[in-house]
Biopython code that builds the backbone (N, CA, C, O; Angstrom):
import numpy as np
from Bio.PDB.StructureBuilder import StructureBuilder

atoms = [
    (1, "MET", "N", (8.074, -18.853, 19.880)),
    (1, "MET", "CA", (6.751, -19.427, 20.002)),
    (1, "MET", "C", (5.722, -18.341, 20.349)),
    (1, "MET", "O", (4.569, -18.415, 19.924)),
    (2, "TYR", "N", (6.146, -17.337, 21.124)),
    (2, "TYR", "CA", (5.241, -16.247, 21.509)),
    (2, "TYR", "C", (4.674, -15.552, 20.286)),
    (2, "TYR", "O", (3.473, -15.287, 20.223)),
    (3, "GLU", "N", (5.525, -15.255, 19.313)),
    (3, "GLU", "CA", (5.077, -14.544, 18.120)),
    (3, "GLU", "C", (4.048, -15.355, 17.345)),
    (3, "GLU", "O", (3.048, -14.810, 16.877)),
    (4, "PHE", "N", (4.289, -16.646, 17.211)),
    (4, "PHE", "CA", (3.355, -17.503, 16.485)),
    (4, "PHE", "C", (1.989, -17.512, 17.160)),
    (4, "PHE", "O", (0.961, -17.392, 16.494)),
    (5, "ALA", "N", (1.981, -17.655, 18.470)),
    (5, "ALA", "CA", (0.714, -17.704, 19.207)),
    (5, "ALA", "C", (-0.009, -16.361, 19.173)),
    (5, "ALA", "O", (-1.228, -16.323, 19.005)),
    (6, "ILE", "N", (0.710, -15.278, 19.327)),
    (6, "ILE", "CA", (0.069, -13.964, 19.379)),
    (6, "ILE", "C", (-0.518, -13.588, 18.026)),
    (6, "ILE", "O", (-1.570, -12.951, 17.971)),
    (7, "VAL", "N", (0.142, -13.969, 16.929)),
    (7, "VAL", "CA", (-0.399, -13.679, 15.599)),
    (7, "VAL", "C", (-1.723, -14.418, 15.403)),
    (7, "VAL", "O", (-2.674, -13.853, 14.862)),
    (8, "CYS", "N", (-1.787, -15.665, 15.835)),
    (8, "CYS", "CA", (-3.042, -16.424, 15.723)),
    (8, "CYS", "C", (-4.138, -15.809, 16.575)),
    (8, "CYS", "O", (-5.280, -15.693, 16.132)),
    (9, "LEU", "N", (-3.799, -15.415, 17.792)),
    (9, "LEU", "CA", (-4.771, -14.783, 18.682)),
    (9, "LEU", "C", (-5.273, -13.464, 18.103)),
    (9, "LEU", "O", (-6.475, -13.198, 18.110)),
    (10, "VAL", "N", (-4.374, -12.654, 17.611)),
    (10, "VAL", "CA", (-4.733, -11.357, 17.043)),
    (10, "VAL", "C", (-5.640, -11.537, 15.827)),
    (10, "VAL", "O", (-6.602, -10.787, 15.655)),
    (11, "ASN", "N", (-5.340, -12.524, 14.986)),
    (11, "ASN", "CA", (-6.187, -12.796, 13.823)),
    (11, "ASN", "C", (-7.600, -13.171, 14.245)),
    (11, "ASN", "O", (-8.570, -12.674, 13.674)),
    (12, "GLU", "N", (-7.720, -14.032, 15.226)),
    (12, "GLU", "CA", (-9.045, -14.453, 15.684)),
    (12, "GLU", "C", (-9.809, -13.307, 16.333)),
    (12, "GLU", "O", (-11.019, -13.188, 16.145)),
    (13, "LEU", "N", (-9.125, -12.474, 17.084)),
    (13, "LEU", "CA", (-9.791, -11.310, 17.686)),
    (13, "LEU", "C", (-10.336, -10.380, 16.609)),
    (13, "LEU", "O", (-11.438, -9.847, 16.744)),
    (14, "GLY", "N", (-9.570, -10.187, 15.545)),
    (14, "GLY", "CA", (-10.048, -9.374, 14.438)),
    (14, "GLY", "C", (-11.231, -10.023, 13.745)),
    (14, "GLY", "O", (-12.165, -9.332, 13.338)),
    (15, "ASN", "N", (-11.207, -11.336, 13.606)),
    (15, "ASN", "CA", (-12.303, -12.049, 12.954)),
    (15, "ASN", "C", (-13.609, -11.957, 13.735)),
    (15, "ASN", "O", (-14.688, -11.972, 13.142)),
    (16, "ILE", "N", (-13.521, -11.862, 15.064)),
    (16, "ILE", "CA", (-14.744, -11.750, 15.863)),
    (16, "ILE", "C", (-15.070, -10.286, 16.180)),
    (16, "ILE", "O", (-15.867, -9.986, 17.069)),
    (17, "GLU", "N", (-14.435, -9.393, 15.433)),
    (17, "GLU", "CA", (-14.702, -7.949, 15.481)),
    (17, "GLU", "C", (-14.322, -7.285, 16.796)),
    (17, "GLU", "O", (-14.942, -6.300, 17.198)),
    (18, "ASN", "N", (-13.313, -7.815, 17.464)),
    (18, "ASN", "CA", (-12.757, -7.161, 18.653)),
    (18, "ASN", "C", (-11.495, -6.425, 18.202)),
    (18, "ASN", "O", (-10.374, -6.789, 18.556)),
    (19, "TYR", "N", (-11.719, -5.377, 17.408)),
    (19, "TYR", "CA", (-10.628, -4.700, 16.709)),
    (19, "TYR", "C", (-9.686, -3.943, 17.643)),
    (19, "TYR", "O", (-8.477, -3.918, 17.415)),
    (20, "LYS", "N", (-10.222, -3.338, 18.674)),
    (20, "LYS", "CA", (-9.357, -2.549, 19.563)),
    (20, "LYS", "C", (-8.353, -3.435, 20.296)),
    (20, "LYS", "O", (-7.168, -3.107, 20.363)),
    (21, "LEU", "N", (-8.819, -4.547, 20.841)),
    (21, "LEU", "CA", (-7.908, -5.452, 21.543)),
    (21, "LEU", "C", (-6.918, -6.075, 20.571)),
    (21, "LEU", "O", (-5.739, -6.236, 20.889)),
    (22, "SER", "N", (-7.400, -6.423, 19.391)),
    (22, "SER", "CA", (-6.529, -7.001, 18.362)),
    (22, "SER", "C", (-5.418, -6.026, 17.977)),
    (22, "SER", "O", (-4.254, -6.413, 17.877)),
    (23, "THR", "N", (-5.781, -4.767, 17.762)),
    (23, "THR", "CA", (-4.789, -3.749, 17.409)),
    (23, "THR", "C", (-3.807, -3.518, 18.548)),
    (23, "THR", "O", (-2.604, -3.387, 18.326)),
    (24, "SER", "N", (-4.325, -3.470, 19.759)),
    (24, "SER", "CA", (-3.462, -3.263, 20.920)),
    (24, "SER", "C", (-2.432, -4.386, 21.059)),
    (24, "SER", "O", (-1.254, -4.126, 21.303)),
    (25, "LEU", "N", (-2.877, -5.624, 20.903)),
    (25, "LEU", "CA", (-1.949, -6.759, 21.000)),
    (25, "LEU", "C", (-0.972, -6.783, 19.829)),
    (25, "LEU", "O", (0.186, -7.168, 19.992)),
    (26, "SER", "N", (-1.434, -6.374, 18.649)),
    (26, "SER", "CA", (-0.533, -6.313, 17.485)),
    (26, "SER", "C", (0.567, -5.292, 17.714)),
    (26, "SER", "O", (1.730, -5.546, 17.401)),
    (27, "LYS", "N", (0.205, -4.148, 18.253)),
    (27, "LYS", "CA", (1.206, -3.113, 18.527)),
    (27, "LYS", "C", (2.188, -3.579, 19.591)),
    (27, "LYS", "O", (3.381, -3.289, 19.505)),
    (28, "ARG", "N", (1.699, -4.295, 20.589)),
    (28, "ARG", "CA", (2.581, -4.820, 21.633)),
    (28, "ARG", "C", (3.537, -5.862, 21.050)),
    (28, "ARG", "O", (4.729, -5.861, 21.358)),
    (29, "ALA", "N", (3.006, -6.749, 20.205)),
    (29, "ALA", "CA", (3.855, -7.763, 19.565)),
    (29, "ALA", "C", (4.880, -7.102, 18.649)),
    (29, "ALA", "O", (6.028, -7.540, 18.578)),
    (30, "LEU", "N", (4.469, -6.056, 17.953)),
    (30, "LEU", "CA", (5.382, -5.317, 17.074)),
    (30, "LEU", "C", (6.514, -4.697, 17.883)),
    (30, "LEU", "O", (7.684, -4.797, 17.514)),
    (31, "ARG", "N", (6.155, -4.066, 18.975)),
    (31, "ARG", "CA", (7.160, -3.430, 19.834)),
    (31, "ARG", "C", (8.143, -4.468, 20.395)),
    (31, "ARG", "O", (9.354, -4.251, 20.385)),
    (32, "GLU", "N", (7.612, -5.592, 20.882)),
    (32, "GLU", "CA", (8.472, -6.643, 21.431)),
    (32, "GLU", "C", (9.379, -7.248, 20.354)),
    (32, "GLU", "O", (10.555, -7.516, 20.601)),
    (33, "SER", "N", (8.829, -7.455, 19.180)),
    (33, "SER", "CA", (9.623, -8.037, 18.091)),
    (33, "SER", "C", (10.762, -7.117, 17.673)),
    (33, "SER", "O", (11.867, -7.575, 17.384)),
    (34, "LEU", "N", (10.487, -5.831, 17.645)),
    (34, "LEU", "CA", (11.543, -4.875, 17.301)),
    (34, "LEU", "C", (12.623, -4.845, 18.373)),
    (34, "LEU", "O", (13.811, -4.758, 18.062)),
    (35, "MET", "N", (12.210, -4.917, 19.635)),
    (35, "MET", "CA", (13.202, -4.915, 20.717)),
    (35, "MET", "C", (14.061, -6.180, 20.686)),
    (35, "MET", "O", (15.253, -6.134, 20.992)),
    (36, "GLN", "N", (13.447, -7.317, 20.312)),
    (36, "GLN", "CA", (14.172, -8.587, 20.261)),
    (36, "GLN", "C", (14.854, -8.831, 18.915)),
    (36, "GLN", "O", (15.519, -9.847, 18.717)),
    (37, "LYS", "N", (14.677, -7.871, 17.984)),
    (37, "LYS", "CA", (15.267, -7.946, 16.642)),
    (37, "LYS", "C", (14.790, -9.179, 15.873)),
    (37, "LYS", "O", (15.563, -9.850, 15.189)),
    (38, "ARG", "N", (13.500, -9.451, 16.006)),
    (38, "ARG", "CA", (12.871, -10.542, 15.261)),
    (38, "ARG", "C", (12.034, -9.926, 14.158)),
    (38, "ARG", "O", (10.893, -9.518, 14.375)),
    (39, "VAL", "N", (12.609, -9.864, 12.991)),
    (39, "VAL", "CA", (12.031, -9.124, 11.880)),
    (39, "VAL", "C", (10.868, -9.861, 11.219)),
    (39, "VAL", "O", (9.975, -9.222, 10.662)),
    (40, "TRP", "N", (10.863, -11.169, 11.271)),
    (40, "TRP", "CA", (9.906, -11.939, 10.488)),
    (40, "TRP", "C", (8.450, -11.656, 10.827)),
    (40, "TRP", "O", (7.586, -11.848, 9.972)),
    (41, "ILE", "N", (8.146, -11.210, 12.028)),
    (41, "ILE", "CA", (6.752, -11.004, 12.429)),
    (41, "ILE", "C", (6.245, -9.585, 12.137)),
    (41, "ILE", "O", (5.045, -9.329, 12.242)),
    (42, "ILE", "N", (7.119, -8.687, 11.782)),
    (42, "ILE", "CA", (6.736, -7.289, 11.598)),
    (42, "ILE", "C", (5.656, -7.130, 10.539)),
    (42, "ILE", "O", (4.697, -6.388, 10.753)),
    (43, "ALA", "N", (5.784, -7.799, 9.414)),
    (43, "ALA", "CA", (4.778, -7.681, 8.349)),
    (43, "ALA", "C", (3.418, -8.167, 8.833)),
    (43, "ALA", "O", (2.395, -7.561, 8.515)),
    (44, "ASP", "N", (3.398, -9.259, 9.600)),
    (44, "ASP", "CA", (2.128, -9.760, 10.128)),
    (44, "ASP", "C", (1.467, -8.744, 11.053)),
    (44, "ASP", "O", (0.259, -8.518, 10.980)),
    (45, "CYS", "N", (2.256, -8.144, 11.909)),
    (45, "CYS", "CA", (1.715, -7.148, 12.841)),
    (45, "CYS", "C", (1.181, -5.934, 12.094)),
    (45, "CYS", "O", (0.089, -5.447, 12.388)),
    (46, "LEU", "N", (1.949, -5.451, 11.132)),
    (46, "LEU", "CA", (1.506, -4.290, 10.360)),
    (46, "LEU", "C", (0.230, -4.598, 9.581)),
    (46, "LEU", "O", (-0.674, -3.765, 9.511)),
    (47, "TYR", "N", (0.156, -5.787, 9.000)),
    (47, "TYR", "CA", (-1.041, -6.163, 8.254)),
    (47, "TYR", "C", (-2.253, -6.245, 9.183)),
    (47, "TYR", "O", (-3.336, -5.777, 8.831)),
    (48, "ASN", "N", (-2.076, -6.834, 10.359)),
    (48, "ASN", "CA", (-3.193, -6.933, 11.305)),
    (48, "ASN", "C", (-3.690, -5.556, 11.739)),
    (48, "ASN", "O", (-4.896, -5.326, 11.819)),
    (49, "ILE", "N", (-2.771, -4.653, 12.014)),
    (49, "ILE", "CA", (-3.156, -3.294, 12.408)),
    (49, "ILE", "C", (-3.899, -2.616, 11.264)),
    (49, "ILE", "O", (-4.940, -1.992, 11.473)),
    (50, "TRP", "N", (-3.360, -2.740, 10.057)),
    (50, "TRP", "CA", (-3.984, -2.141, 8.880)),
    (50, "TRP", "C", (-5.379, -2.713, 8.651)),
    (50, "TRP", "O", (-6.325, -1.964, 8.405)),
    (51, "TRP", "N", (-5.512, -4.026, 8.729)),
    (51, "TRP", "CA", (-6.797, -4.681, 8.492)),
    (51, "TRP", "C", (-7.838, -4.254, 9.528)),
    (51, "TRP", "O", (-8.984, -3.966, 9.184)),
    (52, "ASN", "N", (-7.430, -4.218, 10.801)),
    (52, "ASN", "CA", (-8.357, -3.799, 11.861)),
    (52, "ASN", "C", (-8.833, -2.372, 11.644)),
    (52, "ASN", "O", (-10.019, -2.086, 11.805)),
    (53, "GLU", "N", (-7.928, -1.475, 11.282)),
    (53, "GLU", "CA", (-8.314, -0.079, 11.051)),
    (53, "GLU", "C", (-9.271, 0.038, 9.867)),
    (53, "GLU", "O", (-10.226, 0.813, 9.921)),
    (54, "ASN", "N", (-9.028, -0.722, 8.801)),
    (54, "ASN", "CA", (-9.926, -0.687, 7.645)),
    (54, "ASN", "C", (-11.300, -1.235, 7.980)),
    (54, "ASN", "O", (-12.309, -0.688, 7.536)),
    (55, "GLU", "N", (-11.353, -2.300, 8.752)),
    (55, "GLU", "CA", (-12.648, -2.866, 9.141)),
    (55, "GLU", "C", (-13.431, -1.898, 10.026)),
    (55, "GLU", "O", (-14.651, -1.785, 9.903)),
    (56, "GLN", "N", (-12.728, -1.203, 10.916)),
    (56, "GLN", "CA", (-13.403, -0.209, 11.754)),
    (56, "GLN", "C", (-13.962, 0.921, 10.896)),
    (56, "GLN", "O", (-15.069, 1.399, 11.142)),
    (57, "ARG", "N", (-13.204, 1.348, 9.895)),
    (57, "ARG", "CA", (-13.689, 2.391, 8.989)),
    (57, "ARG", "C", (-14.923, 1.930, 8.222)),
    (57, "ARG", "O", (-15.884, 2.684, 8.072)),
    (58, "LYS", "N", (-14.893, 0.699, 7.741)),
    (58, "LYS", "CA", (-16.041, 0.158, 7.015)),
    (58, "LYS", "C", (-17.289, 0.136, 7.900)),
    (58, "LYS", "O", (-18.387, 0.467, 7.452)),
    (59, "ASN", "N", (-17.104, -0.258, 9.157)),
    (59, "ASN", "CA", (-18.241, -0.374, 10.072)),
    (59, "ASN", "C", (-18.907, 0.960, 10.379)),
    (59, "ASN", "O", (-20.106, 1.005, 10.653)),
    (60, "ILE", "N", (-18.144, 2.046, 10.337)),
    (60, "ILE", "CA", (-18.756, 3.349, 10.606)),
    (60, "ILE", "C", (-19.086, 4.109, 9.327)),
    (60, "ILE", "O", (-19.515, 5.262, 9.372)),
    (61, "GLY", "N", (-18.882, 3.455, 8.187)),
    (61, "GLY", "CA", (-19.292, 4.032, 6.912)),
    (61, "GLY", "C", (-18.291, 4.951, 6.246)),
    (61, "GLY", "O", (-18.646, 5.661, 5.305)),
    (62, "GLN", "N", (-17.053, 4.961, 6.705)),
    (62, "GLN", "CA", (-16.021, 5.782, 6.070)),
    (62, "GLN", "C", (-15.434, 5.039, 4.876)),
    (62, "GLN", "O", (-15.387, 3.809, 4.852)),
    (63, "SER", "N", (-14.992, 5.803, 3.895)),
    (63, "SER", "CA", (-14.353, 5.185, 2.740)),
    (63, "SER", "C", (-12.889, 4.865, 3.065)),
    (63, "SER", "O", (-12.280, 5.458, 3.955)),
    (64, "ILE", "N", (-12.361, 3.919, 2.319)),
    (64, "ILE", "CA", (-10.978, 3.476, 2.520)),
    (64, "ILE", "C", (-10.123, 4.068, 1.412)),
    (64, "ILE", "O", (-10.470, 3.978, 0.234)),
    (65, "ASN", "N", (-9.009, 4.669, 1.790)),
    (65, "ASN", "CA", (-8.087, 5.273, 0.840)),
    (65, "ASN", "C", (-7.259, 4.166, 0.185)),
    (65, "ASN", "O", (-6.417, 3.548, 0.837)),
    (66, "LYS", "N", (-7.499, 3.919, -1.101)),
    (66, "LYS", "CA", (-6.817, 2.819, -1.793)),
    (66, "LYS", "C", (-5.312, 3.043, -1.912)),
    (66, "LYS", "O", (-4.539, 2.086, -1.923)),
    (67, "LYS", "N", (-4.897, 4.308, -2.001)),
    (67, "LYS", "CA", (-3.457, 4.587, -2.104)),
    (67, "LYS", "C", (-2.745, 4.179, -0.817)),
    (67, "LYS", "O", (-1.700, 3.530, -0.866)),
    (68, "ILE", "N", (-3.296, 4.551, 0.315)),
    (68, "ILE", "CA", (-2.693, 4.190, 1.605)),
    (68, "ILE", "C", (-2.732, 2.678, 1.797)),
    (68, "ILE", "O", (-1.783, 2.081, 2.306)),
    (69, "MET", "N", (-3.842, 2.066, 1.383)),
    (69, "MET", "CA", (-3.985, 0.625, 1.501)),
    (69, "MET", "C", (-2.909, -0.093, 0.683)),
    (69, "MET", "O", (-2.286, -1.038, 1.166)),
    (70, "THR", "N", (-2.697, 0.350, -0.536)),
    (70, "THR", "CA", (-1.700, -0.266, -1.406)),
    (70, "THR", "C", (-0.285, -0.067, -0.853)),
    (70, "THR", "O", (0.533, -0.985, -0.895)),
    (71, "GLU", "N", (0.001, 1.127, -0.337)),
    (71, "GLU", "CA", (1.320, 1.389, 0.254)),
    (71, "GLU", "C", (1.564, 0.489, 1.458)),
    (71, "GLU", "O", (2.666, -0.033, 1.629)),
    (72, "SER", "N", (0.554, 0.307, 2.286)),
    (72, "SER", "CA", (0.699, -0.559, 3.458)),
    (72, "SER", "C", (0.974, -1.995, 3.047)),
    (72, "SER", "O", (1.824, -2.667, 3.631)),
    (73, "LEU", "N", (0.251, -2.458, 2.043)),
    (73, "LEU", "CA", (0.478, -3.821, 1.563)),
    (73, "LEU", "C", (1.853, -3.977, 0.928)),
    (73, "LEU", "O", (2.478, -5.030, 1.058)),
    (74, "GLN", "N", (2.329, -2.948, 0.246)),
    (74, "GLN", "CA", (3.662, -3.017, -0.354)),
    (74, "GLN", "C", (4.743, -3.111, 0.722)),
    (74, "GLN", "O", (5.751, -3.792, 0.533)),
    (75, "GLN", "N", (4.538, -2.433, 1.843)),
    (75, "GLN", "CA", (5.480, -2.552, 2.957)),
    (75, "GLN", "C", (5.513, -3.989, 3.469)),
    (75, "GLN", "O", (6.583, -4.533, 3.745)),
    (76, "CYS", "N", (4.347, -4.594, 3.593)),
    (76, "CYS", "CA", (4.277, -5.983, 4.048)),
    (76, "CYS", "C", (4.951, -6.920, 3.044)),
    (76, "CYS", "O", (5.625, -7.872, 3.438)),
    (77, "ILE", "N", (4.769, -6.654, 1.760)),
    (77, "ILE", "CA", (5.402, -7.471, 0.721)),
    (77, "ILE", "C", (6.919, -7.388, 0.830)),
    (77, "ILE", "O", (7.607, -8.407, 0.769)),
    (78, "LEU", "N", (7.439, -6.181, 0.990)),
    (78, "LEU", "CA", (8.893, -6.010, 1.090)),
    (78, "LEU", "C", (9.463, -6.708, 2.320)),
    (78, "LEU", "O", (10.500, -7.367, 2.240)),
    (79, "LEU", "N", (8.790, -6.565, 3.448)),
    (79, "LEU", "CA", (9.268, -7.223, 4.666)),
    (79, "LEU", "C", (9.223, -8.741, 4.525)),
    (79, "LEU", "O", (10.147, -9.433, 4.954)),
    (80, "SER", "N", (8.159, -9.257, 3.928)),
    (80, "SER", "CA", (8.053, -10.706, 3.727)),
    (80, "SER", "C", (9.125, -11.205, 2.776)),
    (80, "SER", "O", (9.710, -12.267, 2.991)),
    (81, "HIS", "N", (9.382, -10.445, 1.732)),
    (81, "HIS", "CA", (10.432, -10.824, 0.784)),
    (81, "HIS", "C", (11.797, -10.827, 1.482)),
    (81, "HIS", "O", (12.587, -11.753, 1.299)),
    (82, "PHE", "N", (12.065, -9.812, 2.266)),
    (82, "PHE", "CA", (13.323, -9.710, 3.001)),
    (82, "PHE", "C", (13.515, -10.899, 3.936)),
    (82, "PHE", "O", (14.631, -11.395, 4.087)),
    (83, "CYS", "N", (12.429, -11.360, 4.567)),
    (83, "CYS", "CA", (12.506, -12.476, 5.521)),
    (83, "CYS", "C", (12.306, -13.835, 4.862)),
    (83, "CYS", "O", (12.270, -14.863, 5.537)),
    (84, "ARG", "N", (12.176, -13.829, 3.538)),
    (84, "ARG", "CA", (11.994, -15.058, 2.764)),
    (84, "ARG", "C", (10.746, -15.835, 3.183)),
    (84, "ARG", "O", (10.762, -17.063, 3.276)),
    (85, "GLN", "N", (9.695, -15.115, 3.426)),
    (85, "GLN", "CA", (8.408, -15.729, 3.744)),
    (85, "GLN", "C", (7.553, -15.682, 2.481)),
    (85, "GLN", "O", (6.734, -14.781, 2.299)),
    (86, "THR", "N", (7.759, -16.652, 1.630)),
    (86, "THR", "CA", (7.135, -16.620, 0.312)),
    (86, "THR", "C", (5.615, -16.753, 0.377)),
    (86, "THR", "O", (4.911, -16.137, -0.424)),
    (87, "PHE", "N", (5.101, -17.540, 1.308)),
    (87, "PHE", "CA", (3.655, -17.680, 1.435)),
    (87, "PHE", "C", (3.022, -16.343, 1.806)),
    (87, "PHE", "O", (2.040, -15.921, 1.196)),
    (88, "ASP", "N", (3.595, -15.679, 2.817)),
    (88, "ASP", "CA", (3.071, -14.372, 3.234)),
    (88, "ASP", "C", (3.210, -13.341, 2.119)),
    (88, "ASP", "O", (2.304, -12.540, 1.892)),
    (89, "GLU", "N", (4.332, -13.363, 1.433)),
    (89, "GLU", "CA", (4.554, -12.420, 0.342)),
    (89, "GLU", "C", (3.478, -12.588, -0.741)),
    (89, "GLU", "O", (2.931, -11.604, -1.239)),
    (90, "LYS", "N", (3.185, -13.832, -1.095)),
    (90, "LYS", "CA", (2.147, -14.096, -2.095)),
    (90, "LYS", "C", (0.778, -13.640, -1.586)),
    (90, "LYS", "O", (-0.012, -13.077, -2.344)),
    (91, "PHE", "N", (0.501, -13.879, -0.315)),
    (91, "PHE", "CA", (-0.765, -13.459, 0.286)),
    (91, "PHE", "C", (-0.951, -11.944, 0.155)),
    (91, "PHE", "O", (-2.015, -11.475, -0.247)),
    (92, "TYR", "N", (0.083, -11.196, 0.495)),
    (92, "TYR", "CA", (-0.004, -9.732, 0.411)),
    (92, "TYR", "C", (-0.108, -9.264, -1.038)),
    (92, "TYR", "O", (-0.843, -8.321, -1.334)),
    (93, "ARG", "N", (0.614, -9.908, -1.931)),
    (93, "ARG", "CA", (0.527, -9.564, -3.362)),
    (93, "ARG", "C", (-0.897, -9.798, -3.890)),
    (93, "ARG", "O", (-1.431, -8.980, -4.639)),
    (94, "ASP", "N", (-1.492, -10.908, -3.496)),
    (94, "ASP", "CA", (-2.862, -11.188, -3.915)),
    (94, "ASP", "C", (-3.834, -10.141, -3.381)),
    (94, "ASP", "O", (-4.797, -9.788, -4.062)),
    (95, "LYS", "N", (-3.595, -9.654, -2.195)),
    (95, "LYS", "CA", (-4.455, -8.612, -1.614)),
    (95, "LYS", "C", (-4.348, -7.317, -2.403)),
    (95, "LYS", "O", (-5.349, -6.632, -2.606)),
    (96, "VAL", "N", (-3.145, -6.975, -2.851)),
    (96, "VAL", "CA", (-2.960, -5.752, -3.642)),
    (96, "VAL", "C", (-3.698, -5.887, -4.954)),
    (96, "VAL", "O", (-4.412, -4.967, -5.355)),
    (97, "ILE", "N", (-3.547, -6.994, -5.621)),
    (97, "ILE", "CA", (-4.211, -7.221, -6.898)),
    (97, "ILE", "C", (-5.720, -7.226, -6.704)),
    (97, "ILE", "O", (-6.455, -6.658, -7.513)),
    (98, "PHE", "N", (-6.181, -7.859, -5.647)),
    (98, "PHE", "CA", (-7.608, -7.952, -5.373)),
    (98, "PHE", "C", (-8.218, -6.586, -5.067)),
    (98, "PHE", "O", (-9.349, -6.299, -5.460)),
    (99, "GLN", "N", (-7.455, -5.744, -4.358)),
    (99, "GLN", "CA", (-7.972, -4.443, -3.929)),
    (99, "GLN", "C", (-7.946, -3.407, -5.046)),
    (99, "GLN", "O", (-8.722, -2.453, -5.001)),
    (100, "GLU", "N", (-7.089, -3.557, -6.038)),
    (100, "GLU", "CA", (-6.950, -2.540, -7.078)),
    (100, "GLU", "C", (-8.102, -2.540, -8.037)),
    (100, "GLU", "O", (-8.129, -1.738, -8.970)),
]
sb = StructureBuilder()
sb.init_structure("model")
sb.init_model(0)
sb.init_chain("A")
sb.init_seg("    ")
for serial, (resi, resn, name, xyz) in enumerate(atoms, 1):
    if name == "N":
        sb.init_residue(resn, " ", resi, " ")
    sb.init_atom(name, np.array(xyz, "f"), 0.0, 1.0, " ", f" {name:<3s}", serial, name[0])
structure = sb.get_structure()
């Protein structure tokens, strides 16, 4: 239940542009999930960290490296596929297609 709640909280923090706290909580959730061997949340945490970093770059006027962005999304796709999270996998695939 902790993972479900923290992912929702992290998403909302990112939506209200509190990127540093969102990233910090995502990294903490990632670390805890790895220690508890709960693989299903890893893609969500990685995506949240990636999204927060990209939004911060946009806000200060830096360009986003599409190659790194695509590689990050592909990692999320593979993890979602491995965990049989078809909705998340489709979401990440749509992001890759949309970003290219």
